[in-house]
N, C-alpha and C positions, 0 to 999 in steps of 0.2 A: 516561503516560496512553494508554490504547487507546480508539479509537472503533470502532464497528461500522458496516460498510457492508453493507446488505442492501436488500431491496425497499422498505423504509420510508424509506431515506435516499438517494434517487437524484438529488436536485437537483444539476445541474451535470455529471452523468455523461453520456457519449455513448450514443446509442441502442442501439448494438450491445451494450455492456456491460450496460445496463438489461435488454435482452431476455434475456441470458444469466443474469442474477440471477433474473429471473422464471421462466424455463424450468427452470432447474436448482435453484432455491431455495437459492442460494448465500449465505453469510455470511462476512465477513472482518473481522478485527481489523486496524486500521491504527494505527501509532504512529511517532513520530519517535524515531530511535535514534542513538547516537553512531557516528561513522565507523568505529570499531574493531569494532562489531557487524555492520556490513554486509559479510557474507562475500563474498569474490571481488570486492569493489569497492575494495580497498585502494589501487589505483593512481589513483583519482580524487582530486580536490581536497578538502582538508580543510574548505574553506569552504562546501561544498555542504550542503544539508539532506538527510539520509538518512531514508527511510521504510521500514518493514518491514510487509509484508502477510502475514497468517497466515490460513489457513482455520480458521474457528471449530471445526469438527468434527475437524480434524487439525492441531493446533498445531505438529507437527514439519514441516509443509509451509509453507515461508516463501519469500517473494520480496522483493527490495529494489528501491528506486528512489531516484534522487537528483535534486534540483532546485536550480537556481542562484537564490538569493534576490535577485540583482541583475538578473535578467531578468524582465520582466513580461509 
């Protein structure tokens, strides 16, 4: 499942990021992906939760992030 981050969904985002979304009219898809899909993150822990960020207008541009579900 993909969710969209754009100017209509800024709750909880930092001010700098919100300003960039507004100024550049950016939209991103965000989804949870398996560890194997997180390119160049293979060395990290399998127990992390991996996220994929894709520019809506350019789906071939993607970035990844990982969060530890045990850290709050």
